[in-house]
C-alpha positions as CSV (number, residue, x, y, z in Angstrom):
1,M,0.2,-29.2,9.6
2,H,-2.2,-28.1,6.8
3,T,-1.8,-28.1,3.1
4,E,-2.1,-24.8,1.3
5,I,-4.2,-24.9,-1.9
6,R,-3.9,-22.7,-4.9
7,D,-6.6,-24.0,-7.2
8,F,-10.1,-23.6,-5.8
9,P,-13.4,-22.2,-7.1
10,V,-14.9,-18.9,-5.9
11,T,-18.6,-18.6,-6.7
12,V,-20.0,-15.1,-6.9
13,G,-23.4,-15.0,-5.2
14,K,-24.5,-11.4,-5.5
15,K,-23.4,-8.1,-6.9
16,E,-24.9,-4.7,-6.0
17,V,-24.0,-1.1,-5.7
18,V,-23.9,0.5,-2.2
19,A,-24.5,4.3,-2.3
20,A,-24.1,6.8,0.5
21,A,-27.0,6.9,2.9
22,Q,-27.3,10.6,2.5
23,F,-26.2,12.8,-0.4
24,P,-26.9,16.4,-1.5
25,N,-29.4,16.7,-4.3
26,Q,-26.9,18.2,-6.6
27,E,-23.8,16.4,-7.9
28,H,-20.5,18.3,-7.9
29,W,-17.0,18.1,-9.1
30,L,-13.9,17.5,-6.9
31,P,-10.6,18.3,-8.7
32,L,-7.6,16.1,-8.3
33,S,-4.6,17.8,-6.6
34,N,-1.3,18.4,-8.3
35,L,0.1,15.4,-6.5
36,D,-2.7,13.2,-7.6
37,M,-1.9,14.2,-11.2
38,C,1.8,13.7,-10.8
39,L,2.5,10.7,-8.6
40,V,0.2,8.0,-9.9
41,P,-0.1,6.6,-13.4
42,P,-3.8,6.0,-14.4
43,P,-5.2,3.5,-14.1
44,L,-3.5,2.0,-11.0
45,D,-5.3,0.2,-8.2
46,F,-4.2,-1.3,-5.0
47,S,-6.0,-3.8,-2.7
48,L,-6.1,-4.4,1.0
49,Y,-7.6,-7.6,2.4
50,F,-8.6,-8.7,5.9
51,C,-9.0,-12.3,7.0
52,Y,-11.4,-13.1,9.9
53,T,-11.4,-16.7,11.2
54,K,-14.5,-18.1,12.8
55,P,-14.2,-18.4,16.6
56,T,-14.3,-22.0,17.8
57,C,-17.2,-21.1,20.1
58,G,-19.7,-18.3,20.8
59,D,-20.0,-17.0,17.2
60,N,-23.6,-16.4,16.3
61,W,-22.8,-14.4,13.2
62,T,-23.8,-15.8,9.8
63,F,-22.3,-14.7,6.5
64,V,-25.5,-13.0,5.6
65,S,-25.7,-11.1,8.8
66,K,-22.0,-10.0,8.5
67,V,-22.6,-8.8,4.9
68,E,-25.6,-6.8,6.0
69,V,-23.5,-5.0,8.7
70,L,-20.8,-4.3,6.1
71,K,-23.2,-2.8,3.6
72,K,-25.1,-0.8,6.1
73,A,-22.0,0.6,7.7
74,L,-20.5,1.3,4.2
75,A,-23.5,3.4,3.2
76,E,-23.0,5.4,6.4
77,A,-19.2,5.8,6.0
78,L,-19.7,7.0,2.4
79,V,-21.5,10.1,3.7
80,P,-18.3,11.9,4.9
81,Y,-16.2,9.9,2.4
82,Y,-18.5,11.0,-0.5
83,A,-15.7,11.0,-3.0
84,L,-15.4,7.2,-2.8
85,A,-19.0,7.0,-4.0
86,G,-18.2,9.0,-7.2
87,E,-16.3,8.2,-10.4
88,I,-13.4,9.7,-12.3
89,V,-14.4,11.4,-15.5
90,P,-12.7,14.1,-17.7
91,N,-13.7,17.7,-17.1
92,S,-14.1,20.3,-19.8
93,M,-10.3,20.7,-20.0
94,G,-9.8,17.0,-20.5
95,E,-8.3,16.5,-17.1
96,P,-9.6,13.8,-14.8
97,E,-11.8,14.9,-11.9
98,I,-14.0,13.1,-9.4
99,L,-17.6,13.5,-10.3
100,C,-19.3,13.3,-6.8
101,N,-22.7,11.9,-8.0
102,N,-23.2,9.1,-5.4
103,R,-22.8,6.5,-8.1
104,G,-21.9,4.1,-5.2
105,V,-19.5,1.3,-4.5
106,D,-19.6,-2.1,-6.2
107,F,-20.1,-4.7,-3.5
108,I,-19.5,-8.4,-4.4
109,E,-20.5,-11.4,-2.3
110,G,-18.6,-14.7,-2.9
111,F,-18.1,-18.2,-1.6
112,A,-14.7,-19.9,-1.7
113,D,-14.7,-23.7,-1.7
114,I,-11.7,-24.0,0.6
115,E,-10.9,-23.7,4.3
116,L,-9.5,-20.3,5.1
117,Q,-6.5,-22.0,6.9
118,N,-5.6,-23.7,3.6
119,L,-5.5,-20.5,1.6
120,N,-2.1,-19.9,0.0
121,L,-1.3,-16.4,1.3
122,Y,2.3,-16.7,0.4
123,R,1.7,-16.7,-3.4
124,P,-1.1,-14.1,-3.8
125,D,-0.9,-14.0,-7.6
126,K,-2.5,-17.4,-7.7
127,T,-5.1,-17.0,-5.0
128,I,-5.7,-13.4,-3.7
129,G,-5.2,-11.4,-6.9
130,C,-7.2,-13.5,-9.3
131,K,-10.0,-14.7,-7.0
132,L,-10.5,-12.8,-3.8
133,V,-9.8,-9.1,-4.4
134,P,-12.4,-7.3,-6.6
135,K,-11.5,-5.8,-10.0
136,K,-12.5,-2.1,-9.9
137,R,-14.4,-1.7,-13.1
138,N,-16.4,1.4,-12.2
139,G,-16.1,4.1,-9.6
140,V,-13.1,4.5,-7.3
141,L,-13.6,1.7,-4.8
142,A,-14.8,-1.9,-5.0
143,V,-15.4,-4.3,-2.1
144,Q,-15.6,-8.1,-2.0
145,A,-16.8,-10.2,1.0
146,T,-15.9,-13.9,0.6
147,E,-17.1,-16.7,2.8
148,F,-15.0,-19.8,3.3
149,K,-16.0,-23.4,4.0
150,C,-14.9,-23.1,7.6
151,G,-17.1,-20.0,8.2
152,G,-14.2,-17.7,7.9
153,L,-14.4,-14.4,6.0
154,M,-12.3,-12.2,3.9
155,V,-13.1,-8.6,3.3
156,A,-11.1,-7.2,0.3
157,C,-11.1,-3.6,-1.0
158,T,-9.6,-2.3,-4.2
159,F,-8.9,1.4,-4.3
160,G,-8.2,3.8,-7.2
161,H,-4.7,5.0,-6.4
162,Q,-5.1,8.1,-8.6
163,I,-7.4,9.7,-5.9
164,M,-5.9,8.2,-2.7
165,D,-2.9,6.7,-1.0
166,A,-2.7,4.0,1.6
167,Y,-2.9,6.5,4.4
168,S,-6.2,7.8,3.0
169,A,-7.5,4.2,2.5
170,S,-6.7,3.3,6.1
171,M,-8.6,6.4,7.3
172,F,-11.7,5.2,5.5
173,L,-11.3,1.6,6.7
174,I,-11.1,2.7,10.3
175,S,-14.2,4.9,9.9
176,W,-16.1,2.1,8.2
177,A,-15.3,-0.3,11.1
178,E,-16.2,2.3,13.7
179,I,-19.7,2.8,12.1
180,A,-20.2,-0.9,12.0
181,Q,-19.6,-1.0,15.8
182,S,-21.9,2.0,16.4
183,K,-18.9,4.1,17.4
184,P,-18.5,7.8,16.5
185,F,-15.9,8.7,13.9
186,S,-12.5,9.2,15.5
187,S,-11.6,11.5,12.6
188,L,-13.2,12.9,9.5
189,P,-11.6,13.4,6.1
190,T,-10.9,16.7,4.5
191,F,-10.9,17.1,0.7
192,C,-9.6,20.7,0.9
193,R,-7.2,20.9,-2.1
194,S,-6.1,24.4,-1.2
195,V,-3.7,23.1,1.5
196,L,-1.7,21.8,-1.5
197,N,-1.7,25.0,-3.5
198,P,1.7,26.0,-5.0
199,R,3.5,29.0,-3.7
200,I,3.3,32.4,-5.5
201,P,5.7,32.9,-7.0
202,G,6.8,29.3,-7.2
203,S,10.3,28.0,-7.1
204,F,11.9,24.6,-6.9
205,D,15.3,22.9,-6.7
206,S,16.6,21.5,-10.0
207,T,17.2,18.1,-8.3
208,L,13.5,17.4,-8.8
209,E,14.1,17.0,-12.5
210,N,16.1,13.9,-11.5
211,L,13.2,12.4,-9.5
212,Y,10.3,13.0,-11.8
213,I,9.9,12.7,-15.5
214,P,7.1,12.9,-18.1
215,N,5.2,9.6,-18.4
216,T,4.2,9.9,-22.0
217,M,6.5,7.1,-23.1
218,F,6.0,4.8,-20.2
219,H,3.8,1.7,-20.5
220,P,3.4,-0.3,-17.2
221,T,4.0,-4.0,-17.1
222,K,1.0,-6.3,-16.9
223,E,0.0,-8.3,-13.9
224,P,2.5,-11.1,-13.1
225,N,-0.1,-13.9,-13.1
226,L,-0.6,-13.2,-16.8
227,G,2.9,-14.6,-17.4
228,T,4.2,-11.5,-19.3
229,N,7.2,-10.6,-17.1
230,N,9.4,-11.9,-14.4
231,Y,7.8,-10.0,-11.5
232,V,6.0,-12.1,-8.9
233,S,4.2,-11.3,-5.7
234,R,5.0,-13.0,-2.3
235,T,3.8,-12.4,1.3
236,Y,6.0,-13.1,4.3
237,I,5.9,-12.9,8.1
238,V,8.9,-11.4,9.8
239,K,9.1,-11.9,13.5
240,A,9.5,-9.0,15.9
241,N,12.8,-10.4,17.4
242,I,14.3,-10.6,13.9
243,I,13.4,-7.0,13.2
244,N,14.8,-5.8,16.5
245,Q,18.1,-7.7,15.8
246,L,18.3,-6.2,12.3
247,Q,17.8,-2.7,13.8
248,S,20.6,-3.4,16.3
249,L,23.0,-4.6,13.6
250,A,22.2,-1.6,11.3
251,S,22.6,1.0,14.0
252,T,25.6,2.4,15.9
253,N,26.1,3.7,19.4
254,E,26.1,7.2,17.9
255,C,23.0,6.8,15.7
256,K,20.0,4.5,16.0
257,R,18.2,4.1,12.7
258,T,14.5,3.4,12.4
259,K,13.3,-0.2,11.8
260,V,12.1,0.6,8.3
261,E,15.5,2.2,7.4
262,C,17.4,-0.8,8.6
263,F,15.0,-3.2,6.9
264,S,15.3,-1.3,3.6
265,A,19.1,-1.2,3.9
266,F,19.2,-5.0,4.4
267,L,17.1,-5.6,1.3
268,W,19.1,-3.1,-0.7
269,K,22.3,-5.0,0.1
270,I,20.8,-8.3,-1.0
271,I,19.2,-7.2,-4.3
272,A,22.4,-5.4,-5.2
273,K,24.0,-8.8,-5.7
274,S,21.8,-9.4,-8.6
275,G,23.5,-6.7,-10.6
276,T,25.8,-7.4,-13.6
277,T,28.9,-5.7,-15.1
278,D,26.8,-3.7,-17.5
279,K,24.1,-2.9,-14.9
280,N,26.2,-2.1,-11.9
281,I,24.1,0.7,-10.3
282,S,21.4,-0.1,-7.8
283,K,18.6,2.3,-6.7
284,L,16.4,2.4,-3.6
285,G,13.3,4.5,-3.4
286,I,11.5,5.3,-0.1
287,V,7.9,6.4,-0.1
288,V,7.7,9.4,2.2
289,D,4.4,10.7,3.6
290,G,4.2,14.5,3.4
291,R,1.4,15.0,6.0
292,T,3.7,15.6,8.9
293,R,6.3,17.4,6.8
294,I,4.5,20.1,4.7
295,G,2.9,21.8,7.7
296,R,5.9,21.5,10.0
297,G,5.9,24.5,12.3
298,D,2.3,25.4,11.4
299,E,0.0,23.7,13.9
300,E,-3.2,24.5,12.2
301,K,-2.1,23.3,8.8
302,T,-0.6,20.1,10.3
303,K,-4.0,19.4,11.9
304,I,-5.7,19.7,8.5
305,L,-3.1,17.7,6.7
306,A,-3.5,14.8,9.2
307,S,-7.0,14.2,7.9
308,Y,-6.2,15.1,4.2
309,F,-7.7,12.5,1.8
310,G,-5.8,12.1,-1.4
311,N,-2.2,11.4,-2.5
312,L,0.3,13.2,-0.3
313,W,3.7,11.5,-0.7
314,S,6.9,11.7,-2.6
315,L,9.3,9.0,-3.8
316,P,12.9,10.1,-3.5
317,Y,15.6,7.6,-4.3
318,G,19.3,7.0,-4.0
319,S,21.8,5.4,-6.3
320,K,24.9,3.5,-5.4
321,T,27.3,1.2,-7.2
322,I,26.9,-2.6,-6.6
323,D,30.4,-2.9,-5.2
324,D,29.8,0.0,-2.7
325,L,26.6,-1.6,-1.4
326,I,28.1,-5.0,-1.0
327,E,31.3,-3.8,0.7
328,K,29.7,-1.3,3.0
329,P,28.6,-2.6,6.5
330,L,24.8,-2.7,7.1
331,S,25.1,0.4,9.2
332,G,26.7,2.3,6.4
333,V,23.9,1.4,4.0
334,A,21.3,2.3,6.6
335,N,23.0,5.8,6.7
336,E,22.4,6.0,3.0
337,V,18.8,5.1,3.4
338,H,18.4,7.7,6.2
339,G,19.8,10.3,3.8
340,I,17.1,9.4,1.2
341,V,14.3,9.8,3.8
342,E,15.7,13.1,5.1
343,S,15.9,14.5,1.6
344,A,12.1,14.7,1.6
345,M,11.7,17.4,4.3
346,T,9.3,20.3,4.3
347,E,11.1,22.3,1.6
348,H,11.2,19.2,-0.7
349,F,7.4,18.9,-0.6
350,L,6.9,22.7,-1.1
351,D,9.2,22.5,-4.1
352,L,7.4,19.5,-5.4
353,L,4.1,21.3,-5.3
354,D,5.6,24.2,-7.3
355,W,7.3,21.8,-9.8
356,V,4.1,19.9,-10.5
357,A,2.2,23.2,-11.1
358,T,4.8,24.2,-13.7
359,H,4.6,20.8,-15.4
360,R,1.0,19.9,-15.0
361,S,0.2,20.1,-18.7
362,V,2.4,17.0,-19.2
363,P,1.7,14.2,-16.7
364,S,4.8,13.1,-14.8
365,L,5.8,10.1,-12.7
366,P,8.5,9.2,-10.2
367,K,11.6,8.3,-12.2
368,I,12.4,5.2,-10.2
369,Y,8.9,3.9,-11.1
370,T,9.4,4.4,-14.9
371,H,13.1,3.8,-15.3
372,G,14.3,2.3,-12.1
373,S,16.1,-0.8,-13.3
374,R,17.7,0.5,-16.4
375,E,21.1,0.7,-14.8
376,G,20.7,-2.2,-12.4
377,P,18.6,-3.6,-9.5
378,A,15.9,-1.2,-8.2
379,L,13.6,-1.4,-5.2
380,V,10.9,0.8,-3.7
381,V,10.0,0.4,0.0
382,S,6.8,1.9,1.4
383,S,5.6,1.5,5.0
384,G,2.1,0.6,6.2
385,L,3.3,0.3,9.8
386,R,1.3,3.3,11.0
387,F,-1.9,1.7,9.8
388,P,-3.7,0.3,13.0
389,V,-4.8,-2.9,11.3
390,S,-6.2,-4.4,14.5
391,K,-8.9,-1.6,14.6
392,V,-10.6,-2.8,11.4
393,Q,-13.2,-4.7,13.5
394,F,-16.7,-4.8,12.2
395,G,-18.2,-6.6,15.2
396,W,-16.9,-10.2,15.0
397,G,-13.4,-9.7,16.3
398,R,-10.1,-8.4,15.0
399,P,-8.6,-9.6,11.7
400,T,-6.4,-12.6,11.9
401,C,-4.3,-11.5,8.9
402,V,-4.0,-8.2,6.9
403,S,-2.0,-7.6,3.8
404,L,-1.7,-5.8,0.6
405,Y,-2.0,-6.9,-3.0
406,F,-0.3,-4.4,-5.3
407,P,1.4,-5.6,-8.6
408,W,2.1,-2.0,-9.5
409,G,3.7,-2.5,-12.9
410,G,6.6,-0.2,-12.3
411,D,10.2,-0.7,-13.4
412,A,11.3,-1.5,-9.8
413,G,10.4,-4.0,-7.1
414,Y,7.9,-2.9,-4.5
415,V,7.9,-3.9,-0.8
416,M,5.5,-2.9,1.9
417,P,5.3,-4.1,5.5
418,V,2.3,-3.7,7.8
419,Q,1.9,-4.6,11.5
420,S,0.6,-8.0,12.3
421,P,-2.9,-7.6,13.8
422,S,-1.6,-9.7,16.8
423,G,0.1,-6.5,18.1
424,N,3.2,-8.5,19.0
425,G,5.5,-6.5,16.8
426,D,5.6,-9.0,13.9
427,W,5.4,-7.7,10.3
428,V,3.4,-9.0,7.4
429,V,5.6,-8.1,4.4
430,Y,4.2,-7.9,0.8
431,M,6.7,-8.1,-2.1
432,Y,6.3,-7.5,-5.8
433,I,9.7,-8.2,-7.1
434,L,11.7,-9.8,-9.9
435,K,11.8,-13.6,-9.6
436,E,15.5,-13.8,-9.5
437,Q,15.8,-11.2,-6.8
438,L,13.1,-13.0,-4.8
439,E,15.1,-16.2,-5.0
440,L,18.2,-14.4,-3.9
441,I,16.4,-13.0,-0.9
442,E,15.0,-16.4,0.1
443,R,18.4,-18.0,-0.4
444,E,20.2,-15.5,1.8
445,A,17.6,-14.6,4.3
446,G,15.1,-17.5,4.3
447,H,15.3,-17.7,8.1
448,M,14.0,-14.2,8.2
449,F,11.3,-14.2,5.6
450,R,8.8,-17.0,6.3
451,P,6.0,-17.7,3.9
452,L,2.8,-16.3,5.4
453,T,0.2,-18.7,6.7
454,L,-2.7,-18.2,9.0
455,G,-1.1,-20.6,11.5
456,Y,2.2,-18.6,11.7
457,F,1.6,-17.6,15.3
458,N,2.3,-21.2,16.5
459,E,4.6,-22.4,13.7
460,F,7.6,-20.1,13.9
461,E,10.1,-20.3,16.6
462,Q,12.2,-17.3,17.6
463,E,15.4,-17.6,15.6
464,P,18.6,-15.5,15.6
465,L,19.2,-13.2,12.7
466,V,22.9,-14.2,12.3
467,R,23.9,-17.8,11.9
C-alpha cells in the first residue's frame, strides 16, 4: 500500500508560447455563437488531465523528449484548430469574439517532487487544482506538462469554456495525439456558425423561460480551495459491475434505461435526503449534447454538426419534492431522469437558438446553474463517456488515468463520469458538490464510490451493489 500525499512542491522549469506551425498572414475574427453567449458565464474554465506512468522496462523516453513531441504536435494541431491559438477580445459592439491572431498557447513545464503513485487524486482541490493544472491567464487554452520523481508524466489542459464544450476539447485532444504519432487527422473541426443560425421567423416554447434567465445578478462562487464556500471536489472510481447492477436495479422489464440515467437517478435520490422542511424541492439537471439532435433527419447537417467546434448543449432540469424522490423506487426516479433527457429533442434546440437570438442583448445562463439550490438540493450531471480517453496517446502508451477538474462555481453540484482508460467499463467520476451532500453519498454508497488512486486496478474487489 502507498501513502497519498497532498503537500508537495512543483517547480516550474520553463514557460513558452506555442503558436500554430502555419497561419494566414492576416488575422481575422471568429464570432461566438448564440449558444456560446448564452450557456457559459465568462470567465469559466475547465481542465482535463492525463496521467502516464513510466513503464517498468523498455522506456527510452526522457521528459525533455516527451515535451518536444508535445510542443511540435501542438503547433501542428493548432493549424486546423486555429481558434485555440487566438484570444477573446470585445468587438466593436462590445461583444466577445475570438481574435484569430495566432497568439499561441501557453505551455508550462514543471517538476513535482513526488512519486506519481503517491499523488492524491481523490482530493483534487489540494493537489490537481492548485499545482498541476495550468491557470489560463491569456488566450483560450493553456497546457502544463509535469514530470514526477518516478519518471511519470501528467499532461493537463485548461480550456476556456466560453468558446468550447467538453466534446470540442476531446476532438482537439484526439487530433493532437494523432499528430504526435504521425497519424492523419481522423476528423477536422468546423467553425461554421451558420449551422446554428436561428429560424426566420423565429419561435420558441415559453417553457424555455423557466430554464434560462438573465445572468446580470449572478456572481459565481469562488474555488473551493480558497475556503469561501462548502463545495468540494472529489474523484472516484466506480467499477463496471457496480454500474451494471445499478442499471439493472433502475430498469424494468418493459424499459431499460441508460447507465447515465440510472446513475443520475441514484445520486438524485441520495442528495434529496439532504433537504429540509423549508427547502423541500430537489432539482436535477442533465447536460444534453445537441450535435446528434439538431440535425436529426438531415444527414448533411448531422455530418457537419458532428465536427462542430464550440458550445452545443442544453441544460434541462426537473424538480421533485424530497418525499417523492425518497419514496419512489429507483426505476421511478430513472423514468423522471429519462423525461428530462427526452425534453431536449430536436425542437428544443431549435427553440433554444431562436430564444437566444431574441435575448442576446442580455446575457443569459441556465437557471439551475444560477439558482439551483434555492428551493433545496440541486445537482447537474454531465457525461464524458463518449470521450475515447484511451486514444490520447502521444507515443509513450495510453494514459493510466484521466479525469476532469471543474469547480464551476454554480449554485448546484456537478458530476461528470468518464471511461477508465483501461477499457474495462469502469468509470472515473469527478464530483464538485456540497460537503454535506458528499458525506451523505459516501455514507450511503461508500462501497460504490471508491477514492481514486493509480493503483485502483488491483486494489478493488468486485462487490455487490446491494448489501
